[in-house]
LOTI-905608 format. One line per field, with one value per residue (C-alpha): residue number from 1; residue in one letter; y, x, z. Coordinates in Angstrom, 2 decimals, always signed. Layout:
k NUM,...
r A,...
yy Y,...
xx X,...
zz Z,...
END
This chain:
k 1,2,3,4,5,6,7,8,9,10,11,12,13,14,15,16,17,18,19,20,21,22,23,24,25,26,27,28,29,30,31,32,33,34,35,36,37,38,39,40,41,42,43,44,45,46,47,48,49,50,51,52,53,54,55,56,57,58,59,60,61,62,63,64,65,66,67,68,69,70,71,72,73,74,75,76,77,78,79,80,81,82,83,84,85,86,87,88,89,90,91,92,93,94,95,96,97,98,99,100,101,102,103,104,105,106,107,108,109,110,111,112,113,114,115,116,117,118,119,120,121,122,123,124,125,126,127,128,129,130,131,132,133,134,135,136,137,138,139,140,141,142,143,144,145,146,147,148,149,150,151,152,153,154,155,156,157,158,159,160,161,162,163,164,165,166,167,168,169,170,171,172,173,174,175,176,177,178,179,180,181,182,183,184,185,186,187,188,189,190,191,192,193,194,195,196,197,198,199,200,201,202,203,204,205,206,207,208,209,210,211,212,213,214,215,216,217,218,219,220,221,222,223,224,225,226,227,228,229,230,231,232,233,234,235,236,237,238,239,240,241,242,243,244,245,246,247,248,249,250,251,252,253,254,255,256,257,258,259,260,261,262,263,264,265,266,267,268,269,270,271,272,273,274,275,276,277,278,279,280,281,282,283,284,285,286,287,288,289,290,291,292,293,294,295,296,297,298,299,300,301,302,303,304,305,306,307,308,309,310,311,312,313,314,315,316,317,318,319,320,321,322,323,324,325,326,327,328,329,330,331,332,333,334,335,336,337,338,339,340,341,342,343,344,345,346,347,348,349,350,351,352,353,354,355,356,357,358,359,360,361,362,363,364,365,366,367,368,369,370,371,372,373,374,375,376,377,378,379,380,381,382,383,384,385,386,387,388,389,390,391,392,393,394,395,396,397,398,399,400,401,402,403,404,405,406,407,408,409,410,411,412,413,414,415,416,417,418,419,420,421,422,423,424,425,426,427,428,429,430,431,432,433,434,435,436,437,438,439,440,441,442,443,444,445,446,447,448,449,450,451,452,453,454,455,456,457,458,459,460,461,462,463,464,465,466,467,468,469,470,471,472,473,474,475,476,477,478,479,480,481,482,483,484,485,486,487,488,489,490,491,492,493,494,495,496,497,498,499,500,501,502,503,504,505,506,507,508,509,510,511,512,513,514,515,516,517,518,519,520,521,522,523,524,525,526,527,528,529,530,531,532,533,534,535,536,537,538,539,540,541,542,543,544,545,546,547,548,549,550,551,552,553,554,555,556,557,558,559,560,561,562,563,564,565,566,567,568,569,570,571,572,573,574,575,576,577,578,579,580,581,582,583,584,585,586,587,588,589,590,591,592,593,594,595,596,597,598,599,600,601,602,603,604,605,606,607,608,609,610,611,612,613,614,615,616,617,618,619,620,621,622,623,624,625,626,627,628,629,630,631,632,633,634,635,636,637,638,639,640,641,642,643,644,645,646
r M,T,L,A,N,L,V,D,R,W,N,V,P,G,Y,N,Y,F,F,E,I,G,A,L,L,F,L,F,I,L,L,V,K,Y,F,Y,H,K,R,F,P,T,I,L,T,K,I,F,I,S,A,I,I,V,A,I,V,D,I,S,V,D,I,T,G,S,V,L,V,E,T,Y,M,Y,Q,C,P,I,W,V,N,E,L,F,N,R,A,F,Y,I,L,Q,V,A,L,P,C,L,M,F,V,Y,L,L,T,I,L,G,P,K,Y,Y,R,N,K,Y,L,Y,L,F,L,I,P,G,I,I,F,T,F,L,I,F,I,D,P,A,T,H,W,V,C,Y,I,A,N,N,A,Q,G,N,L,M,Y,T,H,G,P,L,F,L,C,Y,Y,G,T,A,I,F,Y,F,L,L,I,A,V,F,A,G,I,K,Y,K,E,L,E,K,R,Q,L,V,A,I,Y,I,S,I,A,A,I,L,I,G,I,G,I,Q,I,A,Y,P,T,I,L,L,T,G,I,T,I,A,I,A,L,Y,F,I,E,D,N,I,S,N,P,D,D,L,V,D,K,I,T,G,V,F,N,F,N,A,L,M,L,Y,L,E,K,T,T,K,E,S,R,E,N,F,I,V,S,I,D,V,K,G,I,E,E,I,N,E,T,L,G,I,V,T,G,N,E,L,Y,G,E,I,G,S,F,F,N,S,L,Q,K,N,I,Y,A,F,R,V,F,S,S,K,F,V,L,L,F,K,T,K,S,D,A,E,N,A,I,G,A,I,M,H,R,F,E,K,T,W,E,I,K,N,V,E,V,K,L,S,C,K,L,V,E,F,T,D,N,G,K,N,E,T,C,N,Q,F,L,N,Y,A,N,L,L,A,E,T,M,N,S,K,K,D,E,L,L,Y,V,D,S,S,H,V,E,K,I,A,R,E,L,K,I,Q,K,I,L,T,E,K,L,N,G,D,C,S,G,F,S,M,R,Y,Q,P,I,L,N,N,K,T,G,K,F,D,N,A,E,A,L,L,R,F,N,C,E,E,F,G,N,I,P,P,A,E,F,V,P,L,A,E,K,A,G,L,A,N,L,L,D,E,Y,V,T,R,T,V,C,S,F,M,N,K,H,P,E,I,K,M,M,E,I,N,V,S,G,A,E,F,F,T,N,P,A,K,K,F,V,D,I,I,R,K,S,K,V,D,P,S,K,I,C,F,E,I,T,E,T,A,T,V,K,H,S,E,H,I,S,E,F,M,N,I,L,R,K,E,G,V,K,F,A,I,D,D,F,G,T,G,Y,S,N,V,N,Q,L,L,N,Q,P,F,N,M,I,K,L,D,K,T,L,L,E,D,N,K,K,A,R,L,F,V,E,S,M,R,N,L,F,K,S,L,D,Y,P,I,V,I,E,G,V,E,T,K,E,Q,Y,E,F,A,K,K,L,D,F,E,F,I,Q,G,Y,Y,F,A,N,C,L,T,E,E,E,Y,L,A,F,L,E,E,H,K
yy +112.95,+115.40,+116.71,+112.82,+112.03,+114.60,+113.09,+113.75,+117.01,+120.02,+120.39,+118.41,+119.86,+122.01,+120.99,+120.56,+122.92,+122.19,+119.65,+120.40,+124.46,+122.65,+120.52,+123.68,+125.16,+122.18,+122.00,+125.31,+125.12,+121.46,+123.61,+126.36,+124.19,+122.41,+125.25,+126.80,+123.87,+123.31,+120.11,+117.91,+118.44,+114.95,+113.98,+112.36,+116.52,+117.51,+114.91,+115.70,+119.31,+118.35,+116.21,+118.93,+121.28,+119.29,+118.59,+122.47,+123.03,+119.60,+120.67,+124.22,+123.34,+121.36,+123.66,+126.17,+123.85,+122.78,+126.58,+127.12,+124.32,+124.81,+128.53,+129.88,+127.34,+129.69,+132.42,+131.07,+129.85,+126.07,+125.88,+127.10,+124.61,+121.97,+123.39,+123.07,+119.73,+117.98,+119.69,+117.96,+114.49,+115.43,+116.03,+113.56,+111.07,+112.28,+112.52,+108.63,+108.80,+110.99,+108.20,+105.68,+107.60,+108.53,+104.53,+104.15,+106.84,+105.40,+102.41,+103.35,+104.42,+100.80,+101.61,+105.13,+104.84,+101.60,+103.34,+100.06,+100.61,+103.81,+101.94,+101.99,+105.64,+104.50,+104.30,+107.84,+109.19,+107.47,+109.04,+112.68,+111.94,+111.10,+113.74,+116.79,+115.20,+115.08,+118.25,+116.66,+112.89,+113.55,+110.01,+111.05,+113.75,+116.95,+119.46,+119.01,+120.60,+117.67,+117.01,+119.80,+122.49,+122.62,+122.01,+119.04,+116.73,+114.17,+110.69,+109.32,+105.91,+105.86,+107.65,+104.68,+104.86,+107.53,+105.28,+102.38,+104.63,+105.72,+102.63,+100.84,+103.24,+102.35,+98.95,+98.85,+100.47,+98.54,+95.57,+97.12,+97.79,+94.33,+92.76,+95.29,+95.20,+94.33,+97.22,+99.52,+100.63,+99.74,+103.25,+103.70,+100.86,+101.88,+105.13,+103.93,+101.80,+103.98,+106.94,+104.15,+103.41,+106.78,+107.64,+104.44,+105.12,+108.70,+107.43,+105.23,+107.79,+110.29,+107.74,+107.27,+110.75,+112.73,+116.51,+115.96,+116.86,+114.37,+113.95,+116.83,+115.75,+112.28,+113.93,+116.01,+113.30,+111.05,+113.66,+114.31,+110.58,+111.02,+113.78,+112.53,+109.12,+109.25,+112.74,+113.86,+110.92,+110.45,+108.59,+111.79,+114.29,+114.19,+113.18,+115.52,+118.38,+118.59,+119.27,+117.08,+114.26,+112.78,+109.81,+113.27,+114.73,+112.29,+112.37,+115.86,+115.86,+112.91,+115.10,+118.36,+116.59,+115.03,+118.12,+119.81,+122.18,+124.70,+123.87,+126.29,+124.41,+125.41,+122.98,+124.16,+122.21,+123.17,+123.42,+123.40,+120.67,+117.60,+120.03,+120.90,+116.37,+115.98,+118.97,+118.72,+115.47,+114.39,+115.46,+118.58,+118.56,+116.87,+119.69,+122.43,+120.56,+120.81,+124.61,+124.84,+122.68,+125.19,+128.17,+126.42,+125.36,+129.32,+131.07,+131.72,+129.97,+127.99,+126.80,+123.27,+121.80,+118.49,+117.05,+114.84,+113.56,+114.68,+118.46,+118.32,+120.14,+121.27,+123.55,+123.63,+127.04,+127.65,+131.14,+132.02,+135.71,+133.02,+131.24,+134.65,+136.31,+132.57,+132.86,+136.45,+135.28,+132.27,+134.24,+136.74,+134.44,+131.98,+135.33,+135.15,+132.39,+130.25,+129.21,+125.91,+124.82,+128.70,+128.23,+130.02,+128.65,+129.75,+128.02,+128.48,+127.22,+127.38,+127.19,+126.42,+127.67,+125.91,+128.66,+126.78,+125.91,+122.17,+121.82,+119.22,+117.26,+114.01,+112.91,+111.24,+114.46,+116.05,+114.15,+113.76,+117.00,+117.67,+115.30,+116.86,+119.97,+118.65,+117.65,+121.33,+122.90,+120.80,+122.12,+125.99,+129.03,+131.03,+131.21,+130.82,+128.82,+128.80,+125.82,+125.23,+122.49,+121.66,+120.24,+118.02,+116.63,+115.75,+113.68,+112.34,+110.50,+109.58,+107.82,+106.04,+104.87,+103.91,+101.77,+100.49,+98.91,+98.05,+95.55,+94.73,+93.97,+91.83,+90.18,+89.01,+92.02,+92.49,+95.64,+95.58,+94.56,+94.58,+96.86,+96.20,+98.57,+97.36,+98.27,+99.07,+96.92,+99.67,+97.24,+94.30,+96.21,+93.68,+94.16,+91.90,+93.94,+95.01,+97.34,+95.95,+98.98,+98.61,+99.87,+99.91,+100.10,+100.58,+100.84,+103.76,+105.92,+103.85,+104.17,+105.70,+106.57,+104.83,+108.45,+108.52,+105.57,+104.34,+107.29,+106.82,+103.18,+103.78,+106.17,+103.21,+101.00,+99.02,+99.61,+95.54,+94.06,+96.09,+95.01,+91.24,+91.19,+93.03,+90.63,+87.59,+88.33,+89.40,+86.27,+84.19,+85.93,+84.95,+81.59,+80.89,+82.94,+82.05,+83.72,+86.85,+87.93,+90.76,+92.38,+95.50,+95.79,+99.06,+98.47,+100.82,+102.33,+103.30,+99.99,+98.77,+99.14,+96.15,+93.81,+92.28,+90.47,+87.38,+86.91,+88.51,+85.52,+83.10,+84.30,+84.45,+80.79,+79.55,+80.30,+78.73,+82.20,+82.57,+85.71,+87.11,+87.89,+90.18,+93.77,+95.66,+99.68,+102.04,+105.48,+107.46,+109.27,+106.24,+105.58,+108.24,+108.40,+104.67,+104.30,+101.64,+99.27,+99.24,+98.09,+95.06,+94.63,+94.49,+92.26,+89.56,+89.77,+89.98,+86.65,+85.10,+86.86,+89.38,+92.45,+96.31,+99.76,+102.89,+104.57,+107.95,+109.40,+113.20,+113.97,+113.47,+113.84,+113.21,+111.75,+109.98,+109.42,+107.34,+105.58,+104.26,+102.52,+100.75,+97.74,+98.50,+97.10,+99.78,+103.69,+104.66,+108.58,+110.48,+111.55,+115.40,+115.18,+115.06,+118.33,+120.34,+122.84,+123.38,+122.65,+119.28,+117.95,+118.59,+117.38,+113.84,+113.95,+114.47,+111.14,+109.35,+109.45,+109.44,+106.37,+104.80,+104.88,+103.11,+100.64,+101.05,+100.58,+103.36,+103.04,+106.58,+107.24,+109.23,+108.65,+109.94,+111.14,+110.38,+113.54,+111.99,+108.46,+109.86,+111.89,+108.71,+106.58,+109.29,+109.29,+105.36,+104.46,+100.74,+100.76,+103.19,+102.87,+105.47,+105.52,+106.15,+102.26,+101.26,+102.52,+100.34,+97.11,+94.23,+90.89,+90.02,+92.47,+92.68,+89.12,+90.28,+92.78,+90.59,+88.35,+91.24,+92.78,+89.39
xx +107.01,+108.82,+105.76,+104.74,+107.92,+107.75,+108.46,+106.09,+108.03,+109.25,+112.85,+114.04,+116.97,+116.87,+115.84,+118.12,+116.04,+119.10,+117.79,+114.15,+114.99,+117.10,+114.33,+112.08,+114.04,+114.72,+111.19,+110.21,+113.29,+111.39,+108.09,+109.77,+111.43,+108.41,+106.42,+109.38,+109.17,+106.09,+104.48,+101.95,+98.40,+97.83,+95.92,+100.06,+101.00,+98.14,+98.96,+102.39,+102.09,+99.58,+102.05,+104.73,+102.49,+101.51,+105.44,+105.75,+102.33,+103.87,+107.51,+106.38,+104.04,+107.13,+109.25,+106.74,+105.23,+108.53,+109.84,+106.51,+106.86,+110.78,+110.55,+106.81,+105.25,+104.09,+103.50,+101.23,+97.72,+97.52,+94.97,+97.44,+99.96,+97.31,+95.82,+99.83,+100.43,+97.13,+97.68,+101.27,+99.40,+96.67,+99.42,+101.75,+99.13,+97.83,+101.29,+100.68,+97.60,+98.54,+101.00,+98.62,+96.78,+99.60,+100.69,+96.73,+97.58,+100.71,+99.05,+96.61,+92.73,+91.79,+93.38,+92.42,+89.12,+88.34,+85.90,+86.63,+90.34,+89.52,+88.40,+91.75,+91.57,+89.48,+91.83,+93.60,+89.95,+89.16,+92.45,+91.54,+88.56,+90.14,+92.29,+89.11,+87.84,+90.85,+90.45,+86.98,+88.30,+92.05,+92.12,+95.70,+97.25,+96.66,+98.53,+97.81,+99.52,+101.77,+101.85,+104.66,+102.51,+104.18,+102.92,+103.41,+102.49,+101.12,+99.90,+96.59,+95.70,+95.08,+98.35,+99.67,+97.08,+99.57,+102.39,+99.93,+98.25,+101.83,+103.25,+100.10,+100.28,+103.84,+103.31,+100.64,+102.07,+104.83,+102.96,+100.96,+103.93,+105.23,+102.27,+101.53,+105.57,+104.94,+102.65,+105.33,+108.93,+111.81,+112.61,+108.85,+109.18,+112.38,+111.98,+108.90,+110.72,+113.39,+111.06,+109.23,+112.79,+113.74,+110.67,+111.01,+114.57,+113.66,+110.90,+113.11,+115.70,+113.66,+112.23,+115.66,+116.61,+113.73,+115.40,+117.06,+114.28,+114.44,+110.86,+110.93,+114.78,+113.03,+110.20,+112.16,+114.31,+111.36,+109.48,+113.02,+113.10,+109.77,+109.84,+113.22,+111.65,+107.66,+106.37,+106.35,+107.08,+108.96,+106.85,+104.64,+107.73,+108.90,+112.64,+113.78,+111.83,+111.57,+107.13,+104.59,+104.09,+101.42,+100.37,+100.27,+97.86,+95.19,+95.85,+94.97,+92.28,+90.51,+90.89,+89.81,+86.53,+85.39,+85.46,+83.74,+86.19,+86.69,+90.22,+91.83,+93.64,+96.62,+97.98,+100.87,+103.14,+106.92,+108.47,+111.95,+113.49,+113.52,+116.05,+118.11,+118.18,+119.40,+121.61,+123.16,+122.61,+119.83,+121.64,+121.44,+118.11,+117.04,+119.25,+116.60,+113.90,+114.82,+114.91,+111.77,+110.40,+112.32,+110.62,+107.05,+107.96,+108.90,+105.49,+102.87,+102.43,+98.80,+99.85,+101.07,+102.66,+102.36,+104.65,+101.95,+104.37,+107.17,+106.75,+103.51,+102.72,+99.71,+99.26,+96.44,+95.42,+92.38,+91.72,+90.82,+93.40,+95.97,+95.50,+95.84,+98.80,+100.51,+99.96,+101.16,+104.63,+104.75,+104.60,+106.87,+109.75,+109.04,+109.92,+113.28,+116.34,+117.46,+120.79,+122.11,+125.99,+126.76,+124.76,+121.46,+118.67,+115.25,+112.13,+108.34,+105.81,+101.70,+99.09,+95.88,+93.27,+89.95,+87.50,+84.89,+85.97,+86.42,+83.50,+81.45,+84.15,+85.94,+89.31,+89.71,+87.73,+90.58,+92.98,+91.43,+90.72,+94.92,+95.19,+92.94,+94.48,+98.11,+96.26,+94.86,+97.81,+99.57,+96.80,+97.41,+99.56,+98.50,+100.77,+97.57,+93.92,+90.94,+88.63,+85.72,+83.62,+82.12,+85.83,+85.56,+82.36,+83.51,+86.54,+84.49,+82.50,+85.17,+86.67,+83.70,+83.44,+87.51,+86.52,+83.06,+85.08,+88.13,+85.57,+83.51,+86.80,+88.15,+85.22,+82.79,+82.51,+79.01,+77.52,+79.79,+78.18,+78.38,+76.76,+77.78,+77.42,+76.99,+79.38,+78.72,+80.71,+80.14,+80.79,+79.12,+76.52,+76.19,+76.99,+80.19,+81.70,+80.88,+82.34,+82.23,+81.25,+81.57,+79.23,+78.49,+75.94,+76.02,+73.41,+74.58,+75.05,+73.36,+73.66,+77.67,+78.83,+82.35,+83.45,+83.84,+84.38,+87.13,+89.45,+88.58,+89.68,+92.92,+93.81,+93.16,+95.46,+92.26,+93.18,+94.30,+91.53,+88.79,+90.36,+90.92,+86.83,+85.83,+88.36,+86.98,+83.51,+83.45,+85.38,+82.63,+79.69,+81.96,+82.87,+78.82,+77.77,+80.54,+78.51,+80.04,+82.73,+84.83,+84.49,+86.58,+87.74,+88.97,+91.90,+93.54,+97.56,+97.32,+99.20,+100.87,+104.29,+103.23,+103.18,+99.80,+99.75,+100.61,+97.08,+95.03,+96.53,+95.54,+92.31,+91.88,+93.46,+91.19,+88.13,+88.52,+87.87,+90.03,+92.24,+91.64,+88.07,+89.76,+90.19,+91.81,+91.51,+94.00,+93.89,+95.65,+97.26,+97.95,+99.90,+102.32,+102.75,+103.86,+104.93,+107.49,+105.37,+102.55,+104.83,+105.90,+102.56,+101.11,+103.97,+102.81,+99.23,+99.79,+101.85,+98.50,+96.80,+94.81,+94.31,+94.91,+92.78,+94.25,+91.09,+89.98,+92.38,+92.31,+91.69,+95.03,+98.59,+97.90,+101.21,+101.52,+104.50,+104.36,+100.68,+103.67,+106.08,+103.03,+102.13,+98.13,+95.41,+93.17,+92.29,+88.81,+88.16,+87.09,+83.31,+83.98,+85.86,+82.24,+81.30,+79.37,+81.77,+84.10,+87.44,+86.51,+85.12,+88.35,+90.46,+88.53,+88.96,+92.82,+93.03,+90.92,+93.25,+95.86,+95.21,+93.74,+96.92,+98.76,+96.29,+94.44,+90.75,+89.17,+86.18,+84.53,+82.97,+79.70,+77.50,+74.34,+72.62,+71.36,+73.67,+76.92,+76.02,+75.85,+79.07,+80.74,+79.37,+80.51,+84.32,+84.10,+85.25,+85.48,+83.45,+80.92,+79.71,+77.22,+73.81,+72.42,+72.42,+71.60,+72.12,+74.71,+72.64,+72.89,+73.71,+69.79,+69.36,+72.88,+71.56,+68.26,+69.60,+72.15,+69.38,+67.16,+70.32,+71.32
zz +136.74,+139.37,+140.93,+141.34,+142.89,+145.74,+149.33,+152.18,+153.62,+152.41,+153.39,+149.47,+147.95,+145.03,+141.90,+138.21,+135.54,+133.32,+131.45,+131.16,+129.90,+127.03,+126.18,+126.21,+123.93,+121.52,+121.28,+120.28,+117.72,+116.64,+116.01,+114.25,+111.53,+111.54,+110.28,+108.50,+106.14,+103.79,+105.28,+104.20,+105.86,+106.98,+109.99,+110.81,+110.97,+113.06,+115.62,+115.70,+116.04,+118.93,+120.43,+120.40,+121.75,+124.79,+125.34,+125.64,+127.79,+129.66,+130.51,+130.74,+133.72,+135.50,+135.81,+136.72,+139.19,+140.71,+141.12,+142.86,+145.31,+146.28,+146.37,+146.84,+148.19,+151.44,+149.47,+146.81,+147.59,+147.84,+144.83,+142.46,+143.22,+142.79,+139.83,+138.21,+139.49,+138.63,+135.04,+134.93,+135.74,+132.39,+130.25,+131.23,+130.43,+127.53,+125.65,+125.39,+124.19,+121.21,+120.53,+120.60,+118.06,+116.46,+115.73,+114.68,+112.00,+110.74,+110.11,+107.92,+107.53,+107.89,+111.91,+112.64,+111.61,+113.55,+116.56,+118.72,+118.63,+120.43,+123.40,+124.11,+125.41,+128.27,+130.95,+130.29,+129.85,+133.42,+135.01,+133.60,+135.43,+138.54,+138.14,+137.81,+140.56,+143.12,+144.78,+146.56,+147.06,+147.30,+145.31,+143.47,+145.60,+147.83,+149.62,+153.53,+156.80,+158.56,+162.32,+162.13,+160.36,+157.35,+153.84,+152.37,+149.28,+149.65,+147.58,+147.44,+147.48,+143.79,+143.15,+141.29,+138.59,+137.27,+136.90,+135.51,+133.18,+131.08,+131.15,+130.02,+127.00,+125.94,+126.37,+124.41,+121.52,+121.93,+121.42,+118.69,+116.81,+117.26,+116.22,+113.23,+112.21,+108.73,+108.07,+108.95,+107.56,+109.49,+110.27,+111.60,+113.70,+114.73,+115.86,+117.72,+119.94,+120.13,+121.50,+123.90,+125.37,+126.22,+127.86,+129.98,+130.96,+131.61,+133.90,+136.01,+135.83,+137.54,+139.81,+141.27,+141.07,+141.73,+141.70,+138.24,+135.93,+132.96,+131.77,+129.17,+127.86,+127.10,+125.38,+123.79,+122.21,+121.34,+119.26,+117.39,+116.26,+115.42,+113.37,+111.63,+110.52,+110.55,+109.90,+106.40,+105.23,+101.72,+99.96,+100.20,+98.58,+94.64,+95.09,+92.16,+92.80,+96.77,+95.99,+97.16,+94.74,+92.97,+96.09,+98.48,+95.56,+95.78,+99.88,+100.11,+97.19,+99.01,+102.41,+101.19,+99.03,+102.49,+104.26,+100.97,+101.28,+98.21,+95.84,+93.81,+91.21,+89.04,+86.66,+84.94,+81.90,+82.39,+78.70,+77.62,+80.01,+77.79,+75.24,+78.64,+79.07,+75.71,+75.64,+79.14,+80.43,+82.66,+85.66,+84.66,+83.96,+87.29,+88.94,+87.26,+88.36,+91.34,+91.06,+89.70,+92.42,+95.33,+93.38,+94.03,+97.65,+98.05,+97.15,+99.86,+102.82,+101.99,+98.45,+97.79,+95.11,+93.82,+90.83,+88.88,+86.27,+84.16,+83.56,+85.04,+88.21,+89.94,+92.61,+94.97,+96.52,+99.20,+98.35,+94.68,+95.63,+96.44,+92.90,+91.20,+93.46,+92.72,+89.06,+88.67,+90.74,+88.59,+85.04,+86.09,+87.35,+84.07,+82.26,+83.41,+83.05,+84.80,+85.43,+86.15,+86.62,+85.17,+82.45,+81.77,+80.15,+78.85,+80.21,+79.50,+81.44,+80.45,+83.40,+83.48,+85.98,+86.54,+87.22,+89.46,+92.71,+93.42,+96.42,+94.85,+92.79,+93.67,+93.95,+90.74,+89.23,+89.77,+88.70,+85.53,+85.26,+85.25,+82.78,+80.70,+81.25,+79.90,+76.78,+76.56,+76.91,+74.23,+71.74,+72.33,+72.47,+75.39,+78.44,+80.50,+79.95,+82.31,+82.13,+83.68,+85.08,+82.02,+80.87,+84.22,+83.31,+80.28,+80.98,+83.64,+81.18,+79.02,+82.27,+82.50,+79.27,+79.39,+82.19,+80.63,+77.28,+79.47,+81.69,+78.36,+76.47,+79.17,+79.38,+77.62,+75.19,+75.88,+74.15,+71.41,+68.00,+64.19,+61.59,+57.68,+55.15,+51.45,+48.74,+45.32,+42.66,+39.95,+37.18,+37.96,+39.69,+42.55,+46.30,+46.33,+49.29,+52.51,+55.31,+58.93,+61.51,+65.39,+67.73,+71.37,+73.85,+77.82,+80.27,+81.77,+78.38,+75.70,+72.57,+71.97,+68.47,+67.00,+67.00,+70.97,+71.71,+69.53,+70.35,+74.23,+73.70,+71.48,+74.69,+76.94,+75.07,+74.40,+70.25,+70.07,+72.03,+70.02,+66.74,+67.43,+68.48,+65.50,+63.38,+65.09,+65.10,+61.13,+60.54,+62.33,+60.35,+57.17,+58.25,+58.29,+55.10,+52.16,+49.97,+51.43,+48.33,+50.42,+53.75,+54.75,+59.02,+59.73,+62.12,+64.47,+63.96,+67.53,+68.76,+65.82,+67.61,+69.85,+66.02,+66.28,+63.32,+64.58,+66.41,+63.42,+61.43,+64.15,+64.00,+60.59,+60.40,+63.24,+61.16,+58.27,+55.81,+52.97,+53.65,+50.39,+51.44,+54.02,+53.64,+56.65,+56.45,+57.58,+57.55,+55.99,+59.11,+60.96,+57.81,+57.88,+61.58,+62.00,+58.92,+59.86,+61.97,+59.74,+56.86,+59.07,+59.94,+56.75,+55.27,+57.31,+56.60,+52.87,+53.19,+54.34,+51.27,+53.53,+51.23,+52.44,+51.56,+53.00,+54.65,+54.35,+51.57,+51.47,+54.93,+56.17,+54.73,+51.05,+50.97,+47.71,+47.74,+51.45,+49.69,+47.26,+49.50,+51.23,+49.77,+49.53,+47.36,+47.51,+47.62,+49.56,+49.05,+52.00,+51.81,+52.39,+48.76,+47.01,+48.41,+45.36,+44.82,+41.92,+43.74,+45.43,+41.99,+40.42,+43.08,+42.88,+39.26,+39.29,+42.13,+40.08,+36.97,+39.41,+40.48,+37.81,+35.90,+39.09,+38.72,+42.37,+42.47,+44.22,+46.55,+46.79,+50.30,+51.43,+48.40,+50.11,+47.07,+43.59,+41.83,+44.10,+42.71,+39.36,+39.38,+41.15,+38.16,+35.41,+37.00,+36.71,+39.91,+40.75,+44.31,+45.66,+49.47,+51.00,+52.74,+49.30,+48.86,+52.45,+55.90,+58.63,+59.25,+61.41,+60.12,+59.59,+57.58,+55.71,+54.51,+53.34,+51.66,+49.67,+48.75,+47.37,+45.28,+43.97
END
């Protein structure tokens, strides 16, 4: 505002450039520092960089213009002096306009995407227009000869619009920030008010002492507070590793996918830190994470590293060559040891590169893709894996199904239905038992097989809700048809750690079904993996009279000792043991003899042919189940089947 405060005569005292030169150097350092550290590429970042550049140009114009006025007024063409003068005014109004837009951006998309709020920029646009036409109108300022023939700056009738426009924006920012203070962090609010106060104080001092150029230093102070407290916010940085966090990843992907920009992705799973946590302590483990984060941040400029969770990282690249170069550097680094507290440790990492670019994928698809990579890496030994878009499509389908399952199980359970497969009692020749089988149908995907939707429900933490629905539905059906002797119900072992036994007891009691008519099936694998929790679950329900069968025996660990330690009432042999080969048949016979000696009734599953049925009869299995007798039947079909086979 130096040029704006020139008195209407030439013989002004010399200007003091010390503060302006210092501010210019400070802003250059701030700009270098800003680019030196990897910054998150948000709209906020772009606006802040724009503000620094505008401030640098503004101060440079102020110094240059003042030198021209003081030393080269008569040597320079008038239009050159006026050009610097008017450029200074425009930049001085542009800065508060940028600060207002910056505030809207801090407040979030709800505000910076609101086109009506940008109507507040109209005063700045009008003033800029006045400056552009000022050479013809002289409404703001101009250079002319006075009565003595000396050149002088003269203020036009609308000169005060300059001050008014600048003050309007600072007051607007202050008022708007005050109104929306609940949506700002305390440090952000403090930084905004300190910045405004610094600039307003600078304006006041500048008006009082026109020859001391203070505009630049107040702008520099304001930008420093903004950079220190607002720009590159802490909530986008992982505190332990120093790389960007999951929230930043979501913002980045949202931005790039909206712009249809290609993303080249590498997911990294660092192995070995859990062991460090156990042996050297969590503090040491976190320091090691910090070293890894520093390494990722030291990679090329156009690489952005994100910590998704625990030891899982995602790196995003703008070009495929950047991705390939980084992969080489990462693999080379992990071949070496890491030193922490004078201890050298060896870590390994598994990288998965997405072989298609992510131009047309959504933010959620990328994030779900990262989860898929974690699972893929856990099942592979290779250091570098490649995954294409078909994996993303698969995970997208899975997530949609999980979402639908969640909505249905927490709602009216529409889409679920029960089927019943009769089981032959080989001794009586009657179909006394049946297995209840869950089916699911939805509008988007149609019929989804249990082999697909049940594991997805378990992953989504819906196993108990699924089991409760099945038990409730089956008990209701049995209550209406007491002629049903026994129903076998599959239960998942995924959530036995929550001890859901009491809920099952309540369901059975409320249905008034004889608990001895219910047999819960638990897979062999679940029995071994969750033995302690399953024992507690079984003991509570056995006290009510509920029976238990171990399902799919022969497909998992085949641990007879584990079987003996659990209170099972029945064994169900998997259908794969009926394969037409000598070894399988010998194994079935040996299992039959073993369990018969232990007084365990056996159900042989998967009987589909007459030859298999005759084999099962020959070995005198107590129960036989399979498509040879009937498919999976609806309630009506099952009741008709029972009536037909009385």
